[in-house]
N, CA and C atoms as an extended XYZ file, in Angstrom:
621
Properties=species:S:1:pos:R:3:atomname:S:1:resname:S:1:resid:I:1 pbc="F F F"
N       112.058       76.277      103.472 N   MET     1
C       111.304       77.261      103.868 CA  MET     1
C       111.865       78.924      103.050 C   MET     1
N       111.729       78.821      101.205 N   LYS     2
C       111.857       79.825      101.464 CA  LYS     2
C       111.611       81.304      100.650 C   LYS     2
N       111.885       82.534      101.026 N   ILE     3
C       111.511       83.731      100.248 CA  ILE     3
C       111.997       83.976       99.049 C   ILE     3
N       111.355       83.473       97.780 N   GLU     4
C       111.305       84.289       96.972 CA  GLU     4
C       111.751       86.000       96.592 C   GLU     4
N       112.579       86.210       95.490 N   ILE     5
C       112.504       87.911       95.671 CA  ILE     5
C       112.498       88.371       93.876 C   ILE     5
N       111.375       88.785       93.978 N   LYS     6
C       111.064       88.997       92.212 CA  LYS     6
C       110.821       90.703       92.117 C   LYS     6
N       111.073       91.202       90.893 N   ARG     7
C       111.380       92.023       91.379 CA  ARG     7
C       110.716       92.609       89.386 C   ARG     7
N       109.821       93.287       89.723 N   SER     8
C       109.273       93.883       88.143 CA  SER     8
C       109.299       95.038       87.406 C   SER     8
N       110.326       95.197       86.943 N   ILE     9
C       110.662       96.339       85.301 CA  ILE     9
C       109.884       97.266       85.599 C   ILE     9
N       109.085       96.913       84.338 N   ASN    10
C       107.758       97.458       83.854 CA  ASN    10
C       106.553       97.445       84.911 C   ASN    10
N       106.133       99.008       84.811 N   PRO    11
C       105.372       99.489       86.051 CA  PRO    11
C       103.901       98.464       86.118 C   PRO    11
N       103.519       97.684       87.219 N   VAL    12
C       102.226       96.659       87.441 CA  VAL    12
C       101.024       96.963       87.445 C   VAL    12
N        99.642       97.115       87.420 N   LYS    13
C        98.761       97.310       88.102 CA  LYS    13
C        98.498       97.167       89.527 C   LYS    13
N        97.755       98.222       89.924 N   TYR    14
C        97.758       98.373       91.208 CA  TYR    14
C        96.428       96.585       91.875 C   TYR    14
N        95.191       96.347       90.670 N   ASN    15
C        94.718       95.657       91.442 CA  ASN    15
C        95.703       94.153       90.905 C   ASN    15
N        95.824       94.028       89.391 N   ASP    16
C        96.859       92.323       89.112 CA  ASP    16
C        97.654       92.043       90.990 C   ASP    16
N        98.489       93.546       91.072 N   ALA    17
C        99.203       93.139       92.211 CA  ALA    17
C        99.066       92.538       93.392 C   ALA    17
N        97.330       92.737       94.125 N   ILE    18
C        97.039       92.582       95.053 CA  ILE    18
C        96.382       90.710       94.724 C   ILE    18
N        95.859       90.780       93.339 N   ASN    19
C        95.198       89.556       93.210 CA  ASN    19
C        97.084       88.400       93.762 C   ASN    19
N        97.896       88.966       92.913 N   ILE    20
C        98.787       87.957       92.682 CA  ILE    20
C        99.216       87.336       94.526 C   ILE    20
N        99.161       88.970       94.987 N   LEU    21
C        99.633       88.441       96.511 CA  LEU    21
C        98.599       87.605       97.336 C   LEU    21
N        97.359       88.393       97.430 N   GLU    22
C        96.262       87.015       97.189 CA  GLU    22
C        96.306       85.456       97.345 C   GLU    22
N        96.463       85.075       95.837 N   LYS    23
C        96.939       83.869       94.947 CA  LYS    23
C        97.958       83.093       96.299 C   LYS    23
N        99.118       84.150       96.517 N   ARG    24
C       100.229       83.198       97.201 CA  ARG    24
C        99.711       82.912       98.795 C   ARG    24
N        99.650       83.803       99.459 N   VAL    25
C        98.754       84.042      100.398 CA  VAL    25
C        97.815       82.359      100.739 C   VAL    25
N        96.753       82.973       99.824 N   GLU    26
C        95.956       81.120       99.971 CA  GLU    26
C        97.040       80.198       99.784 C   GLU    26
N        97.741       80.047       98.823 N   LYS    27
C        98.700       78.652       98.721 CA  LYS    27
C        99.368       78.328       99.566 C   LYS    27
N        99.640       79.486      100.498 N   ILE    28
C       100.476       79.100      101.960 CA  ILE    28
C        99.860       79.029      102.952 C   ILE    28
N        98.778       79.394      103.173 N   ILE    29
C        97.290       78.675      104.178 CA  ILE    29
C        96.642       77.010      103.735 C   ILE    29
N        97.158       77.357      102.559 N   ASN    30
C        96.344       75.693      102.673 CA  ASN    30
C        97.654       74.603      102.121 C   ASN    30
N        98.879       75.257      102.463 N   LYS    31
C       100.477       74.631      102.697 CA  LYS    31
C       100.143       73.634      100.896 C   LYS    31
N        99.540       74.481       99.772 N   LYS    32
C       100.161       74.112       98.869 CA  LYS    32
C       100.958       74.598       97.782 C   LYS    32
N       102.175       75.694       98.742 N   ASP    33
C       102.760       76.732       98.164 CA  ASP    33
C       103.843       77.321       99.409 C   ASP    33
N       104.932       76.617      100.329 N   GLU    34
C       105.428       77.079      101.061 CA  GLU    34
C       106.519       78.239      100.884 C   GLU    34
N       106.615       78.467       99.638 N   ASN    35
C       107.755       79.986       98.931 CA  ASN    35
C       106.793       80.964       99.949 C   ASN    35
N       107.603       81.924      100.177 N   GLU    36
C       107.102       83.267      101.177 CA  GLU    36
C       107.831       84.101       99.662 C   GLU    36
N       107.251       85.711       99.241 N   LEU    37
C       107.692       86.291       98.800 CA  LEU    37
C       107.961       88.227       99.358 C   LEU    37
N       109.041       88.572       98.465 N   ILE    38
C       109.457       89.872       98.148 CA  ILE    38
C       109.469       90.286       97.813 C   ILE    38
N       108.947       91.591       96.873 N   TRP    39
C       108.398       91.526       95.516 CA  TRP    39
C       108.615       93.330       95.753 C   TRP    39
N       109.792       93.502       94.622 N   PHE    40
C       109.882       95.154       94.798 CA  PHE    40
C       109.397       95.740       93.166 C   PHE    40
N       108.187       96.229       93.193 N   LEU    41
C       107.727       96.473       91.780 CA  LEU    41
C       107.499       98.156       91.556 C   LEU    41
N       106.602       99.549       90.897 N   THR    42
C       106.767      100.298       90.727 CA  THR    42
C       104.694      100.232       90.350 C   THR    42
N       103.647      101.572       90.411 N   HIS    43
C       102.484      101.229       90.157 CA  HIS    43
C       102.260      101.877       89.413 C   HIS    43
N       100.859      102.068       87.974 N   PRO    44
C       101.040      103.133       87.849 CA  PRO    44
C        99.800      104.229       88.110 C   PRO    44
N        99.632      105.879       88.121 N   SER    45
C        99.368      106.074       89.006 CA  SER    45
C        97.865      106.053       89.702 C   SER    45
N        97.676      105.633       91.341 N   ILE    46
C        97.025      105.044       91.589 CA  ILE    46
C        96.382      105.968       93.159 C   ILE    46
N        95.448      106.518       93.409 N   PHE    47
C        94.841      106.018       94.972 CA  PHE    47
C        94.255      105.746       95.792 C   PHE    47
N        94.605      104.758       97.193 N   THR    48
C        94.364      103.799       98.090 CA  THR    48
C        93.750      104.298       98.877 C   THR    48
N        92.395      103.076       98.967 N   GLY    49
C        91.962      103.680      100.363 CA  GLY    49
C        92.373      102.666      100.859 C   GLY    49
N        92.638      102.555      102.354 N   GLY    50
C        91.921      101.135      103.041 CA  GLY    50
C        91.641      101.079      104.060 C   GLY    50
N        91.491       99.865      104.683 N   ILE    51
C        89.643       99.632      105.597 CA  ILE    51
C        89.758      100.600      106.476 C   ILE    51
N        90.587      101.818      107.198 N   SER    52
C        90.006      102.671      107.902 CA  SER    52
C        89.578      104.169      107.458 C   SER    52
N        90.034      104.274      106.067 N   PHE    53
C        89.508      105.541      105.885 CA  PHE    53
C        88.426      106.164      105.141 C   PHE    53
N        88.544      107.667      105.995 N   LYS    54
C        86.719      108.506      105.363 CA  LYS    54
C        87.050      109.484      104.146 C   LYS    54
N        85.325      109.733      104.156 N   LYS    55
C        85.063      109.674      102.715 CA  LYS    55
C        85.944      112.264      102.601 C   LYS    55
N        86.020      112.052      103.855 N   GLU    56
C        86.061      113.150      104.177 CA  GLU    56
C        87.628      113.824      104.355 C   GLU    56
N        88.617      112.694      103.777 N   GLU    57
C        89.736      112.405      104.169 CA  GLU    57
C        90.425      112.868      102.684 C   GLU    57
N        89.100      112.448      101.492 N   ILE    58
C        89.479      112.964       99.819 CA  ILE    58
C        89.063      114.782       99.761 C   ILE    58
N        90.239      115.604       99.744 N   LEU    59
C        90.221      116.689       99.340 CA  LEU    59
C        90.275      117.113       97.873 C   LEU    59
N        89.991      116.220       96.844 N   ASP    60
C        89.312      116.607       95.524 CA  ASP    60
C        88.715      115.098       94.989 C   ASP    60
N        87.454      115.501       95.631 N   LYS    61
C        86.643      115.238       94.841 CA  LYS    61
C        86.361      114.539       93.139 C   LYS    61
N        87.212      114.903       92.519 N   SER    62
C        87.342      114.280       91.167 CA  SER    62
C        88.483      113.359       91.129 C   SER    62
N        89.220      112.829       92.179 N   ILE    63
C        90.449      111.599       91.944 CA  ILE    63
C        88.731      109.944       92.170 C   ILE    63
N        89.306      108.982       91.692 N   LYS    64
C        88.870      107.708       92.220 CA  LYS    64
C        90.365      106.730       92.759 C   LYS    64
N        89.190      106.539       94.254 N   ILE    65
C        89.734      105.793       95.555 CA  ILE    65
C        89.599      103.997       95.147 C   ILE    65
N        91.152      103.309       95.019 N   PHE    66
C        90.301      102.056       94.702 CA  PHE    66
C        90.811      101.028       96.241 C   PHE    66
N        89.233      100.718       96.644 N   ARG    67
C        89.301      100.577       97.839 CA  ARG    67
C        89.929       99.003       98.182 C   ARG    67
N        90.399       98.894       98.582 N   THR    68
C        91.617       97.537       99.393 CA  THR    68
C        91.312       97.073      100.849 C   THR    68
N        92.493       96.164      100.585 N   SER    69
C        91.549       95.814      102.021 CA  SER    69
C        92.775       95.383      103.254 C   SER    69
N        94.089       96.251      103.040 N   ARG    70
C        95.212       96.537      103.368 CA  ARG    70
C        94.583       97.260      104.529 C   ARG    70
N        95.486       97.184      105.456 N   GLY    71
C        95.987       98.474      106.919 CA  GLY    71
C        95.240       99.705      106.700 C   GLY    71
N        95.128      101.044      107.078 N   GLY    72
C        94.938      101.997      106.973 CA  GLY    72
C        94.514      102.827      106.664 C   GLY    72
N        94.940      104.251      105.950 N   LYS    73
C        94.246      105.141      105.188 CA  LYS    73
C        94.393      105.162      103.792 C   LYS    73
N        93.998      106.735      103.589 N   LEU    74
C        94.351      106.912      102.281 CA  LEU    74
C        95.777      107.627      101.829 C   LEU    74
N        96.582      106.074      100.604 N   THR    75
C        97.816      106.910      100.006 CA  THR    75
C        97.550      107.484       98.321 C   THR    75
N        98.323      107.385       98.149 N   TRP    76
C        98.976      107.400       96.159 CA  TRP    76
C       100.051      106.927       96.182 C   TRP    76
N       100.366      105.815       94.807 N   HIS    77
C       100.984      105.567       94.333 CA  HIS    77
C       101.653      105.621       92.962 C   HIS    77
N       103.088      106.102       92.039 N   GLY    78
C       103.309      105.955       91.053 CA  GLY    78
C       104.955      105.387       90.649 C   GLY    78
N       104.452      106.925       89.064 N   ALA    79
C       105.945      106.534       89.208 CA  ALA    79
C       107.062      107.569       89.591 C   ALA    79
N       107.980      106.852       90.303 N   GLY    80
C       109.072      107.543       91.276 CA  GLY    80
C       109.541      107.232       92.639 C   GLY    80
N       108.106      105.381       92.857 N   GLN    81
C       108.599      105.618       94.510 CA  GLN    81
C       108.530      103.989       93.899 C   GLN    81
N       108.711      103.217       94.720 N   LEU    82
C       109.275      101.951       95.009 CA  LEU    82
C       108.651      101.350       95.511 C   LEU    82
N       107.493      100.362       95.245 N   VAL    83
C       106.404       99.724       96.025 CA  VAL    83
C       106.793       98.137       97.103 C   VAL    83
N       107.544       97.884       97.689 N   CYS    84
C       108.155       96.632       98.153 CA  CYS    84
C       107.110       95.620       98.873 C   CYS    84
N       106.282       94.770       98.420 N   TYR    85
C       104.939       94.039       98.937 CA  TYR    85
C       105.521       92.541       99.550 C   TYR    85
N       105.531       92.043       99.820 N   PHE    86
C       105.751       90.600      101.253 CA  PHE    86
C       104.453       89.937      101.403 C   PHE    86
N       104.719       88.762      101.365 N   VAL    87
C       104.320       87.904      101.846 CA  VAL    87
C       104.403       86.721      102.867 C   VAL    87
N       104.118       87.118      104.066 N   ILE    88
C       105.022       86.225      105.026 CA  ILE    88
C       104.518       85.386      106.399 C   ILE    88
N       105.138       84.108      105.909 N   ASN    89
C       104.257       83.589      107.237 CA  ASN    89
C       104.405       83.417      108.586 C   ASN    89
N       103.830       84.210      109.280 N   LEU    90
C       104.718       84.517      111.071 CA  LEU    90
C       104.076       83.233      111.943 C   LEU    90
N       103.692       82.208      110.745 N   ASN    91
C       103.396       81.111      111.389 CA  ASN    91
C       104.487       80.392      111.953 C   ASN    91
N       105.332       80.257      111.031 N   LYS    92
C       106.880       80.464      110.596 CA  LYS    92
C       107.598       80.902      112.367 C   LYS    92
N       107.316       81.919      112.762 N   ARG    93
C       108.516       82.839      113.197 CA  ARG    93
C       107.156       83.606      114.760 C   ARG    93
N       107.886       84.246      115.272 N   LYS    94
C       106.717       83.983      116.155 CA  LYS    94
C       105.718       85.344      115.966 C   LYS    94
N       104.271       84.792      116.361 N   LYS    95
C       103.131       85.230      116.417 CA  LYS    95
C       102.258       86.783      117.289 C   LYS    95
N       103.661       87.421      116.540 N   ASP    96
C       103.411       89.057      116.512 CA  ASP    96
C       103.724       90.423      115.563 C   ASP    96
N       102.566       90.669      115.476 N   ILE    97
C       102.379       91.201      113.979 CA  ILE    97
C       102.839       92.580      114.291 C   ILE    97
N       103.441       93.128      115.860 N   ARG    98
C       104.315       94.689      115.863 CA  ARG    98
C       105.486       93.808      116.096 C   ARG    98
N       105.915       92.525      116.396 N   LYS    99
C       107.379       92.875      115.588 CA  LYS    99
C       106.960       93.065      114.831 C   LYS    99
N       106.376       92.376      113.445 N   PHE   100
C       107.050       92.035      112.138 CA  PHE   100
C       106.735       93.804      111.760 C   PHE   100
N       105.992       94.509      111.867 N   LEU   101
C       105.929       95.854      111.367 CA  LEU   101
C       107.209       96.676      111.945 C   LEU   101
N       107.472       95.903      112.987 N   ASN   102
C       109.441       96.674      113.871 CA  ASN   102
C       109.906       96.313      113.236 C   ASN   102
N       110.178       94.921      112.406 N   THR   103
C       111.319       94.585      111.598 CA  THR   103
C       110.800       95.302      110.202 C   THR   103
N       109.537       95.314      109.146 N   ILE   104
C       109.615       96.117      108.711 CA  ILE   104
C       110.388       97.769      108.678 C   ILE   104
N       109.669       98.733      109.555 N   GLU   105
C       110.785       99.716      109.972 CA  GLU   105
C       111.632       99.690      110.216 C   GLU   105
N       112.420       98.853      110.511 N   GLU   106
C       113.955       98.888      110.532 CA  GLU   106
C       114.357       97.775      109.748 C   GLU   106
N       114.080       97.457      108.953 N   SER   107
C       114.879       97.724      107.776 CA  SER   107
C       114.249       98.957      106.959 C   SER   107
N       113.226       98.920      106.708 N   ILE   108
C       114.106      100.168      105.894 CA  ILE   108
C       114.834      102.153      106.485 C   ILE   108
N       114.783      101.833      107.717 N   ILE   109
C       115.243      102.753      108.201 CA  ILE   109
C       116.918      102.318      108.433 C   ILE   109
N       117.334      101.383      108.339 N   ASP   110
C       118.462      100.683      108.032 CA  ASP   110
C       119.122      101.157      106.721 C   ASP   110
N       118.746      100.761      106.270 N   ALA   111
C       118.823      101.072      104.476 CA  ALA   111
C       118.854      102.707      104.505 C   ALA   111
N       117.566      102.884      104.878 N   LEU   112
C       118.143      104.698      104.253 CA  LEU   112
C       119.431      105.410      105.264 C   LEU   112
N       120.315      104.855      106.784 N   ARG   113
C       121.055      104.660      106.575 CA  ARG   113
C       122.037      104.405      106.339 C   ARG   113
N       122.212      103.697      105.297 N   GLU   114
C       123.527      103.532      104.465 CA  GLU   114
C       123.401      104.310      103.601 C   GLU   114
N       122.169      105.883      102.826 N   TYR   115
C       122.624      106.853      102.336 CA  TYR   115
C       122.419      107.738      103.059 C   TYR   115
N       123.715      107.941      104.047 N   LYS   116
C       123.390      108.603      105.197 CA  LYS   116
C       122.191      109.335      105.413 C   LYS   116
N       121.230      109.014      105.624 N   ILE   117
C       119.754      109.721      105.878 CA  ILE   117
C       118.978      108.889      106.881 C   ILE   117
N       118.876      109.696      108.177 N   THR   118
C       118.305      109.086      109.579 CA  THR   118
C       117.025      109.421      109.685 C   THR   118
N       116.205      108.462      109.574 N   THR   119
C       114.723      108.663      109.737 CA  THR   119
C       114.368      107.567      110.631 C   THR   119
N       113.097      107.634      111.372 N   LYS   120
C       112.473      107.299      112.773 CA  LYS   120
C       110.875      106.306      111.818 C   LYS   120
N       110.507      105.767      113.403 N   SER   121
C       109.209      105.271      113.327 CA  SER   121
C       108.704      106.118      114.422 C   SER   121
N       107.177      105.626      114.128 N   ASP   122
C       106.638      106.151      115.389 CA  ASP   122
C       105.160      104.932      115.745 C   ASP   122
N       105.546      104.745      116.846 N   ARG   123
C       104.268      103.992      117.211 CA  ARG   123
C       102.907      104.906      116.895 C   ARG   123
N       102.017      105.774      116.798 N   LYS   124
C       101.092      106.404      116.730 CA  LYS   124
C       100.620      106.704      115.207 C   LYS   124
N       102.075      107.394      114.747 N   LYS   125
C       101.624      107.159      113.591 CA  LYS   125
C       102.292      106.442      112.435 C   LYS   125
N       101.773      105.697      111.772 N   ILE   126
C       102.629      104.357      111.749 CA  ILE   126
C       103.241      104.712      110.118 C   ILE   126
N       104.423      104.439      109.460 N   GLY   127
C       105.224      104.631      108.791 CA  GLY   127
C       106.738      105.507      109.011 C   GLY   127
N       107.841      105.766      107.936 N   ILE   128
C       108.710      106.756      108.188 CA  ILE   128
C       109.035      107.796      107.627 C   ILE   128
N       110.085      108.751      109.567 N   TRP   129
C       109.521      110.054      108.977 CA  TRP   129
C       111.109      110.672      109.214 C   TRP   129
N       110.520      111.536      108.528 N   TYR   130
C       111.954      112.282      107.627 CA  TYR   130
C       111.779      113.387      108.983 C   TYR   130
N       112.608      113.994      110.162 N   THR   131
C       113.027      115.236      110.727 CA  THR   131
C       113.970      116.123      110.156 C   THR   131
N       113.030      117.414      109.509 N   ASN   132
C       114.391      119.017      108.770 CA  ASN   132
C       113.813      120.112      109.870 C   ASN   132
N       114.416      120.972      110.444 N   GLY   133
C       114.306      121.673      110.853 CA  GLY   133
C       112.650      121.173      112.646 C   GLY   133
N       111.581      121.677      112.890 N   LYS   134
C       110.904      121.337      113.300 CA  LYS   134
C       109.359      120.410      112.494 C   LYS   134
N       109.717      120.581      111.123 N   LYS   135
C       108.430      119.593      109.845 CA  LYS   135
C       109.302      118.637      110.586 C   LYS   135
N       108.389      117.438      110.850 N   ILE   136
C       108.614      116.124      110.861 CA  ILE   136
C       107.656      115.436      109.293 C   ILE   136
N       108.433      114.581      108.492 N   LYS   137
C       107.509      114.941      107.162 CA  LYS   137
C       108.411      112.932      106.542 C   LYS   137
N       106.693      112.426      106.315 N   LYS   138
C       106.363      111.463      105.754 CA  LYS   138
C       107.170      111.200      104.318 C   LYS   138
N       108.594      109.274      104.561 N   VAL   139
C       109.009      108.931      103.505 CA  VAL   139
C       108.362      107.824      103.204 C   VAL   139
N       108.059      107.615      103.873 N   ALA   140
C       107.843      106.172      103.168 CA  ALA   140
C       106.529      105.324      104.070 C   ALA   140
N       104.973      105.210      103.579 N   ALA   141
C       104.151      104.788      104.274 CA  ALA   141
C       103.826      103.035      104.190 C   ALA   141
N       103.450      102.437      105.236 N   ILE   142
C       103.547      101.163      105.309 CA  ILE   142
C       101.963      100.497      105.575 C   ILE   142
N       101.449      100.032      105.014 N   GLY   143
C       100.247       99.143      104.787 CA  GLY   143
C       100.558       97.613      105.284 C   GLY   143
N        99.360       96.794      105.936 N   ILE   144
C        99.443       95.478      106.743 CA  ILE   144
C        98.212       94.630      106.276 C   ILE   144
N        98.437       94.145      106.070 N   LYS   145
C        97.006       92.741      106.400 CA  LYS   145
C        98.061       91.704      106.660 C   LYS   145
N        96.828       90.776      108.441 N   VAL   146
C        97.012       89.500      108.265 CA  VAL   146
C        95.477       88.356      108.378 C   VAL   146
N        95.907       87.643      107.842 N   ARG   147
C        95.376       86.466      107.417 CA  ARG   147
C        95.869       85.004      107.863 C   ARG   147
N        95.150       84.704      108.542 N   LYS   148
C        95.307       83.021      109.349 CA  LYS   148
C        97.238       83.231      109.670 C   LYS   148
N        97.900       84.878      110.169 N   TRP   149
C        99.096       84.709      110.310 CA  TRP   149
C       100.284       84.871      109.687 C   TRP   149
N        99.032       84.703      108.386 N   VAL   150
C       100.270       85.302      106.785 CA  VAL   150
C        99.877       86.470      106.606 C   VAL   150
N       101.454       87.445      107.272 N   ALA   151
C       101.441       88.441      106.158 CA  ALA   151
C       101.409       89.298      105.070 C   ALA   151
N       100.604       90.652      104.973 N   TYR   152
C       101.143       90.595      103.397 CA  TYR   152
C       100.818       92.219      102.922 C   TYR   152
N       100.668       92.251      101.511 N   HIS   153
C       100.656       94.238      101.047 CA  HIS   153
C       102.264       94.465      101.575 C   HIS   153
N       102.413       95.968      102.204 N   GLY   154
C       103.594       96.067      102.014 CA  GLY   154
C       104.231       97.327      102.467 C   GLY   154
N       104.753       97.844      101.763 N   PHE   155
C       105.298       99.841      101.925 CA  PHE   155
C       105.939      100.365      101.036 C   PHE   155
N       105.608      101.492      100.439 N   SER   156
C       105.641      102.675       99.450 CA  SER   156
C       107.616      103.358      100.035 C   SER   156
N       108.265      103.069       99.187 N   LEU   157
C       109.266      104.597       99.732 CA  LEU   157
C       108.778      105.236       98.364 C   LEU   157
N       108.812      106.768       98.968 N   ASN   158
C       109.137      107.595       97.833 CA  ASN   158
C       110.487      108.257       97.143 C   ASN   158
N       110.366      108.083       96.005 N   ILE   159
C       112.555      108.108       96.055 CA  ILE   159
C       112.432      110.287       94.993 C   ILE   159
N       111.799      110.364       93.853 N   ASN   160
C       111.452      110.766       93.505 CA  ASN   160
C       110.560      111.024       91.904 C   ASN   160
N       109.660      111.269       92.860 N   ASN   161
C       108.279      111.253       92.549 CA  ASN   161
C       107.672      112.408       92.708 C   ASN   161
N       106.984      112.718       91.763 N   ASP   162
C       105.718      114.048       92.343 CA  ASP   162
C       104.841      113.539       93.373 C   ASP   162
N       105.144      114.964       93.898 N   LEU   163
C       104.133      115.211       95.877 CA  LEU   163
C       103.077      116.173       95.700 C   LEU   163
N       102.853      116.344       94.625 N   ASN   164
C       101.807      116.846       94.003 CA  ASN   164
C        99.972      116.046       94.474 C   ASN   164
N        99.991      114.608       94.463 N   PRO   165
C        99.121      114.230       94.538 CA  PRO   165
C        98.866      113.658       95.973 C   PRO   165
N        99.854      113.675       96.410 N   TYR   166
C        99.141      113.880       98.260 CA  TYR   166
C        98.631      115.048       98.221 C   TYR   166
N        98.804      116.332       97.685 N   LYS   167
C        97.293      117.426       98.380 CA  LYS   167
C        96.109      116.899       97.451 C   LYS   167
N        95.539      116.137       97.493 N   LYS   168
C        94.204      114.922       96.487 CA  LYS   168
C        94.008      114.781       98.010 C   LYS   168
N        94.453      114.530       98.447 N   ILE   169
C        93.613      113.500       99.846 CA  ILE   169
C        94.744      114.662      101.323 C   ILE   169
N        94.430      113.627      101.859 N   ILE   170
C        94.645      113.578      103.434 CA  ILE   170
C        95.822      112.120      103.923 C   ILE   170
N        96.759      112.346      103.276 N   PRO   171
C        97.657      110.938      102.885 CA  PRO   171
C        97.616      110.709      104.870 C   PRO   171
N        97.420      109.092      104.571 N   CYS   172
C        97.280      108.066      106.031 CA  CYS   172
C        96.065      108.781      106.873 C   CYS   172
N        95.066      110.248      106.667 N   GLY   173
C        94.110      110.075      107.734 CA  GLY   173
C        95.263      111.729      108.655 C   GLY   173
N        96.517      111.897      108.024 N   ILE   174
C        97.310      112.908      109.549 CA  ILE   174
C        97.948      113.898      108.369 C   ILE   174
N        96.774      115.087      109.334 N   GLU   175
C        96.771      116.382      108.657 CA  GLU   175
C        97.960      117.271      108.910 C   GLU   175
N        98.126      116.802      110.613 N   ASP   176
C        99.325      118.005      110.655 CA  ASP   176
C       101.213      117.849      110.379 C   ASP   176
N       100.991      116.339      109.444 N   ARG   177
C       102.675      116.607      108.824 CA  ARG   177
C       102.843      115.853      107.261 C   ARG   177
N       103.860      116.395      106.519 N   GLU   178
C       103.658      117.028      105.125 CA  GLU   178
C       103.912      115.184      104.661 C   GLU   178
N       104.088      115.190      103.880 N   VAL   179
C       104.968      113.977      102.792 CA  VAL   179
C       106.272      114.644      101.843 C   VAL   179
N       107.058      113.732      101.510 N   THR   180
C       108.920      114.197      101.219 CA  THR   180
C       109.190      113.110      100.264 C   THR   180
N       109.638      113.109       99.246 N   ASN   181
C       110.802      112.357       99.343 CA  ASN   181
C       112.490      112.451       99.513 C   ASN   181
N       113.515      111.367       98.812 N   LEU   182
C       114.568      110.844       99.320 CA  LEU   182
C       115.031      112.136       98.229 C   LEU   182
N       114.667      112.103       97.172 N   ILE   183
C       115.364      113.637       96.568 CA  ILE   183
C       115.724      114.745       96.801 C   ILE   183
N       114.691      114.930       97.638 N   ASN   184
C       114.613      116.195       98.324 CA  ASN   184
C       115.281      116.146       99.084 C   ASN   184
N       115.192      115.178      100.046 N   ILE   185
C       115.999      115.406      101.680 CA  ILE   185
C       117.653      114.743      101.276 C   ILE   185
N       118.235      114.193      100.541 N   LYS   186
C       119.416      114.596       99.579 CA  LYS   186
C       119.066      113.734       98.100 C   LYS   186
N       120.041      114.766       97.318 N   LYS   187
C       120.196      114.377       96.109 CA  LYS   187
C       121.456      113.310       95.962 C   LYS   187
N       121.247      112.109       95.759 N   GLN   188
C       122.289      111.105       95.414 CA  GLN   188
C       121.542      110.630       94.661 C   GLN   188
N       122.186      109.077       94.030 N   ASN   189
C       122.052      108.345       93.244 CA  ASN   189
C       120.944      106.472       94.194 C   ASN   189
N       119.827      105.907       94.220 N   TYR   190
C       119.071      105.345       94.628 CA  TYR   190
C       118.423      104.497       94.007 C   TYR   190
N       119.735      104.025       92.580 N   ASN   191
C       119.077      102.802       91.413 CA  ASN   191
C       119.410      101.430       92.588 C   ASN   191
N       120.141      101.432       93.211 N   LYS   192
C       120.243      100.165       93.856 CA  LYS   192
C       119.389      100.163       95.447 C   LYS   192
N       118.208      100.564       95.274 N   ILE   193
C       118.133      100.691       97.212 CA  ILE   193
C       117.535      100.074       97.346 C   ILE   193
N       116.658       99.296       96.332 N   SER   194
C       115.772       97.890       96.735 CA  SER   194
C       116.572       96.875       97.130 C   SER   194
N       117.966       96.794       96.360 N   ASN   195
C       119.372       95.848       97.093 CA  ASN   195
C       119.233       95.906       98.386 C   ASN   195
N       119.162       97.071       98.788 N   VAL   196
C       119.681       97.114      100.162 CA  VAL   196
C       118.423       96.830      101.421 C   VAL   196
N       117.665       97.279      100.619 N   ILE   197
C       116.250       97.132      101.304 CA  ILE   197
C       116.198       95.249      101.789 C   ILE   197
N       115.876       94.523      100.407 N   GLU   198
C       115.998       93.609      100.584 CA  GLU   198
C       117.311       92.581      101.198 C   GLU   198
N       118.657       93.819      101.669 N   LYS   199
C       119.670       92.401      102.175 CA  LYS   199
C       119.036       93.032      103.959 C   LYS   199
N       118.568       94.066      104.312 N   HIS   200
C       118.321       93.953      105.683 CA  HIS   200
C       116.880       93.412      106.034 C   HIS   200
N       116.087       93.244      104.757 N   LEU   201
C       114.981       92.695      105.325 CA  LEU   201
C       115.060       91.170      105.262 C   LEU   201
N       115.213       90.979      104.205 N   THR   202
C       115.546       89.323      104.295 CA  THR   202
C       116.469       88.319      105.732 C   THR   202
N       117.680       89.835      105.981 N   LYS   203
C       118.260       89.434      107.080 CA  LYS   203
C       117.795       89.543      108.341 C   LYS   203
N       116.625       90.159      108.514 N   LYS   204
C       115.755       90.618      110.114 CA  LYS   204
C       114.847       89.377      109.764 C   LYS   204
N       114.334       88.659      108.080 N   LEU   205
C       113.279       87.966      108.235 CA  LEU   205
C       113.527       85.783      108.653 C   LEU   205
N       114.594       86.359      108.484 N   LYS   206
C       115.904       84.974      108.659 CA  LYS   206
C       114.929       84.085      109.508 C   LYS   206
N       115.143       82.403      109.798 N   ILE   207
C       114.711       81.727      110.854 CA  ILE   207
C       115.471       81.439      111.352 C   ILE   207
């Protein structure tokens, strides 16, 4: 079983990306394609809502929400944000969704540590968090769906994106914490960060 690594230079429309993921999931379930997938990309600006979001979490009623099948609530994708999608067959590993989520969280945390940025996960508030003084801010959002023990969707990591779109929603339904990006935390070159994430993710997913 092989993990295909894919990188898209140009932004990929959200719906097109999800269709590709779902087709890969179908092939793995039906044993027509054993290859798993890790895919790095960016999206054109879009607000997406997971299966548990509520209408009152939309603060700006003029925005359009693309409803998606992933777990979680509202988030935003756009320029300056790295998206990592995956299709991973948990039938070949331990059938443990919490363990898989920990693998994703630890891969992001370990990657950021290489940039001298200390972050943490939170069992109650899913995502990757950076603490600055008394303020805890989200730098990465995670949304996973599992179908017949094939996990897909992924996470988004804010690098140098505009943070204003988050003011139009309650991101991930969490009112008492803000959202930040890496360039606000530490100004440095993040051009190779997908390679660093890939290194940690593939190592942890190795069977």
